[in-house]
C-alpha positions as CSV (number, residue, x, y, z in Angstrom):
1,M,0.0,0.0,0.0
2,M,1.2,3.5,-0.8
3,P,0.8,6.6,1.3
4,L,-2.1,8.9,0.5
5,A,-1.8,10.0,-3.1
6,D,-2.8,13.6,-3.9
7,E,-5.7,12.5,-6.1
8,L,-7.0,10.2,-3.3
9,K,-6.9,12.9,-0.6
10,E,-9.9,14.5,-2.3
11,H,-12.0,11.3,-2.2
12,P,-15.2,11.9,-0.2
13,I,-15.0,8.7,1.8
14,L,-11.4,9.3,2.7
15,Q,-12.2,12.9,3.8
16,K,-15.1,11.8,6.0
17,L,-13.0,9.1,7.6
18,Q,-10.2,11.6,8.3
19,A,-12.7,14.0,9.8
20,F,-14.0,11.2,12.0
21,H,-10.5,10.2,13.2
22,P,-7.4,11.7,11.6
23,Q,-5.2,8.6,12.1
24,S,-7.9,6.1,10.9
25,V,-6.3,5.7,7.5
26,V,-2.6,4.6,7.1
27,S,-2.6,4.4,3.4
28,A,-4.9,4.4,0.4
29,S,-4.9,3.1,-3.2
30,R,-7.3,2.8,-6.1
31,F,-7.4,0.0,-8.6
32,R,-10.1,-0.4,-11.3
33,G,-12.3,2.1,-9.5
34,E,-12.2,0.4,-6.1
35,L,-10.8,2.2,-3.2
36,T,-8.6,0.3,-0.7
37,L,-7.8,1.7,2.7
38,A,-5.3,0.4,5.2
39,I,-6.7,0.8,8.7
40,P,-4.8,0.3,12.1
41,R,-6.0,-2.9,13.8
42,E,-7.1,-1.0,16.9
43,Q,-9.5,1.1,14.9
44,I,-11.0,-1.4,12.4
45,R,-14.3,-1.8,14.4
46,A,-14.8,2.0,14.9
47,V,-14.1,2.6,11.2
48,C,-16.5,-0.1,10.1
49,E,-19.2,1.2,12.5
50,F,-18.7,4.7,11.1
51,L,-18.9,3.5,7.5
52,K,-22.1,1.6,8.2
53,Q,-23.9,4.4,10.1
54,E,-22.7,7.5,8.3
55,P,-25.7,8.5,6.2
56,E,-23.6,10.0,3.3
57,V,-21.5,6.9,2.7
58,Q,-23.5,4.1,4.4
59,F,-21.8,0.8,3.5
60,D,-24.6,-1.4,4.6
61,F,-23.4,-4.7,3.3
62,L,-20.3,-6.8,4.2
63,T,-19.7,-8.9,1.0
64,D,-16.6,-10.7,2.3
65,L,-14.0,-10.9,5.0
66,T,-10.9,-12.9,4.4
67,C,-7.3,-13.3,5.6
68,V,-3.9,-13.5,3.9
69,D,-0.8,-15.0,5.6
70,H,2.3,-13.1,4.7
71,Y,4.6,-15.6,6.5
72,P,7.5,-15.0,7.4
73,A,6.9,-11.2,7.3
74,E,5.5,-9.3,10.3
75,P,2.8,-8.3,10.8
76,R,2.0,-11.7,9.4
77,F,-1.7,-11.6,8.8
78,E,-3.8,-9.2,6.8
79,L,-7.5,-9.1,7.2
80,V,-9.4,-7.9,4.1
81,Y,-13.0,-6.5,4.5
82,H,-15.1,-6.0,1.4
83,L,-17.9,-3.5,1.9
84,L,-20.7,-2.5,-0.5
85,S,-23.1,0.5,-0.3
86,L,-26.4,-0.7,-1.7
87,T,-27.6,2.8,-2.3
88,S,-24.6,4.2,-4.1
89,R,-23.3,0.8,-5.5
90,E,-19.9,1.8,-4.4
91,R,-17.4,-0.8,-3.2
92,L,-14.7,-0.3,-0.5
93,R,-11.9,-2.6,0.6
94,L,-10.4,-2.2,4.1
95,K,-7.2,-3.9,5.1
96,T,-5.7,-4.3,8.6
97,R,-2.6,-6.2,9.7
98,V,-2.3,-8.5,12.7
99,T,0.9,-9.9,14.2
100,S,1.6,-13.6,14.8
101,E,2.4,-12.8,18.5
102,N,-1.0,-11.2,19.0
103,P,-3.4,-12.5,16.3
104,R,-6.4,-10.6,17.7
105,V,-8.8,-8.1,16.2
106,D,-12.2,-6.7,17.3
107,S,-15.3,-8.6,15.9
108,I,-17.7,-6.8,13.6
109,T,-20.4,-9.4,14.0
110,G,-22.5,-6.8,15.9
111,L,-22.5,-4.6,12.8
112,W,-23.1,-7.2,10.1
113,G,-24.5,-10.5,11.1
114,G,-22.9,-12.3,8.2
115,A,-19.5,-11.5,9.7
116,N,-20.2,-14.3,12.2
117,W,-19.4,-17.0,9.6
118,F,-16.5,-15.2,8.0
119,E,-14.8,-14.6,11.4
120,R,-15.4,-18.2,12.5
121,E,-13.9,-19.5,9.2
122,I,-10.8,-17.2,9.7
123,F,-10.5,-18.3,13.3
124,D,-10.7,-22.0,12.3
125,L,-8.2,-21.8,9.4
126,F,-5.8,-19.1,10.4
127,G,-6.2,-18.9,14.2
128,I,-7.1,-15.2,14.4
129,Q,-9.1,-14.4,17.6
130,F,-12.0,-12.0,17.2
131,T,-12.6,-10.1,20.4
132,G,-16.3,-9.8,21.2
133,H,-17.5,-12.5,18.9
134,P,-20.6,-14.1,20.4
135,H,-19.6,-17.7,19.8
136,L,-16.1,-18.1,18.3
137,R,-15.5,-21.8,17.6
138,R,-14.4,-24.0,14.8
139,L,-16.6,-24.0,11.7
140,L,-14.9,-26.4,9.2
141,M,-12.4,-28.5,11.1
142,P,-13.3,-30.9,13.9
143,D,-13.3,-29.4,17.4
144,D,-10.2,-31.5,18.4
145,W,-8.1,-30.5,15.3
146,Q,-4.6,-29.3,16.1
147,G,-3.3,-26.2,14.3
148,Y,-4.6,-23.9,11.6
149,P,-4.4,-25.4,8.1
150,L,-4.3,-22.2,6.0
151,R,-1.2,-20.9,7.7
152,K,1.8,-21.1,5.4
153,D,3.9,-22.8,8.1
154,Y,1.3,-25.6,8.6
155,P,2.8,-29.0,7.8
156,L,1.7,-30.4,4.5
157,E,1.1,-33.8,5.9
158,G,-1.2,-32.4,8.6
159,P,-0.9,-32.4,12.4
160,R,1.4,-34.9,14.0
């Protein structure tokens, strides 16, 4: 991600976010018409709540939440939130980084009910903890499964 480019500084969503909290956006980029914002981990829930409730932007639909493992780099994990405004048809991508020593981020399940399943899947396959999730437990793997199979350092032959 690049620092804020001059042409992006004028983007209405970016301006509203910076008025809401000046340090809420670390960097921004635009690709094929879609804006991507890097958000500090500590502010991801507040930013999502603002984006959902702010009447002028109102991203009312979470289309996807996924995770990328950048092993061995730190911060190792990158959570990617895909938001959609049903009224303006605008899409927005938010990214936040999480370290392997503290793989924890605030849950957004209270904002978008569908985040429940996305967060459980990420917990199950990557081991990211979602603080405030109503019932964080494995979704795809058996309850007694050892490890997190989508981590890049997970043994190919499975748990020992």
